[in-house]
C-alpha positions as CSV (number, residue, x, y, z in Angstrom):
1,M,0.1,-0.2,0.2
2,R,3.2,2.0,0.7
3,S,4.2,1.9,-2.7
4,L,0.6,3.6,-3.9
5,P,0.8,8.4,-4.3
6,E,-0.1,9.7,-1.0
7,H,-4.0,10.7,-2.2
8,V,-4.6,6.9,-2.5
9,Q,-3.8,5.6,0.6
10,Q,-5.3,8.4,2.4
11,D,-8.3,7.7,0.7
12,F,-8.1,4.2,1.5
13,L,-7.4,5.4,5.7
14,S,-10.1,7.5,6.6
15,D,-12.9,5.4,4.8
16,P,-13.9,2.9,7.4
17,R,-15.4,1.1,4.7
18,F,-12.4,-0.1,3.4
19,R,-10.5,-2.8,4.6
20,I,-8.0,-5.7,3.1
21,S,-9.0,-9.3,3.8
22,I,-7.1,-12.4,3.5
23,D,-10.1,-15.0,1.8
24,N,-10.4,-18.6,4.1
25,Y,-12.0,-20.6,2.2
26,V,-12.0,-24.3,3.5
27,A,-12.9,-26.8,1.1
28,G,-16.7,-28.1,2.5
29,Q,-16.7,-25.1,4.9
30,G,-16.8,-22.5,3.0
31,W,-15.4,-19.3,3.9
32,T,-15.7,-15.9,6.4
33,L,-16.4,-12.8,5.4
34,W,-17.1,-9.5,6.6
35,M,-17.9,-6.3,4.7
36,A,-19.7,-3.3,5.1
37,T,-23.0,-3.1,4.0
38,P,-24.1,-1.2,0.4
39,G,-25.6,2.6,1.0
40,P,-26.1,4.9,-0.9
41,P,-24.7,4.8,-4.8
42,G,-21.0,5.4,-4.8
43,N,-20.7,4.9,-1.6
44,G,-20.7,0.4,-1.4
45,S,-18.4,-1.8,0.4
46,R,-14.3,-1.1,-0.5
47,C,-13.2,-4.6,1.0
48,V,-10.3,-6.1,-0.8
49,V,-10.4,-10.1,-0.9
50,L,-6.6,-11.2,-0.8
51,R,-6.7,-15.3,-1.7
52,L,-3.7,-16.7,-0.6
53,K,-2.7,-18.7,-3.8
54,L,-0.9,-15.3,-4.8
55,T,2.2,-16.6,-2.5
56,Y,2.4,-19.2,-4.8
57,C,2.3,-16.4,-7.5
58,S,5.8,-14.8,-8.8
59,E,6.3,-11.5,-7.0
60,Q,5.2,-9.2,-9.9
61,F,2.1,-10.7,-10.6
62,A,1.0,-10.7,-6.9
63,N,2.0,-7.2,-6.5
64,Y,0.1,-6.6,-9.9
65,V,-3.2,-8.4,-8.8
66,I,-3.0,-6.5,-5.2
67,A,-2.7,-3.2,-6.8
68,H,-5.4,-3.8,-9.6
69,E,-7.6,-5.1,-6.6
70,F,-6.6,-1.5,-5.2
71,A,-7.9,0.1,-8.2
72,H,-11.2,-1.5,-7.7
73,A,-11.7,-0.5,-4.7
74,F,-10.4,3.5,-5.0
75,L,-13.0,3.5,-8.0
76,R,-15.2,1.8,-6.1
77,N,-15.6,-0.3,-9.1
78,G,-17.0,2.0,-11.6
79,P,-15.0,3.4,-14.6
80,W,-11.9,5.7,-14.7
81,G,-11.7,8.5,-17.3
82,D,-13.1,7.2,-20.5
83,I,-12.8,3.4,-19.3
84,S,-15.6,2.2,-19.1
85,D,-15.1,-1.4,-19.2
86,V,-14.0,-1.8,-14.7
87,E,-11.6,-4.7,-15.3
88,E,-9.7,-2.3,-17.7
89,A,-10.3,0.5,-16.3
90,A,-8.5,-1.4,-12.6
91,D,-5.6,-2.5,-15.0
92,A,-4.8,0.9,-15.8
93,L,-5.4,2.9,-12.9
94,A,-2.8,-0.3,-11.2
95,A,-0.1,0.5,-14.6
96,T,-0.3,4.3,-14.1
97,W,0.5,3.4,-10.3
98,G,3.9,1.6,-11.7
99,F,1.9,-1.6,-11.7
100,V,2.0,-3.4,-15.2
101,R,0.1,-6.6,-15.9
102,P,2.9,-9.3,-16.4
103,A,3.1,-11.8,-19.2
104,D,3.1,-14.6,-16.7
105,P,2.0,-15.6,-13.6
């Protein structure tokens, strides 16, 4: 998170709806996730859930995935500029932060 721009860090840290969780899925049992309930438009949960399988990826790919998910949270799963597709928007914003999707995971 320290690699993100200061204004992004402040946006996250000043929002009680922002949180980071580690996926705790257990086969046959499911998983538990606590997140803020939806509020007015643009005020939904900003929960970033990271999967443990990131530990098996290259560091560069794991950093990209984390930045991509932070971008979703920052954009509140919305568009960015002229980019209306939310996945492309998250990729583009993460790239401006220095986290470009690597060719190999």
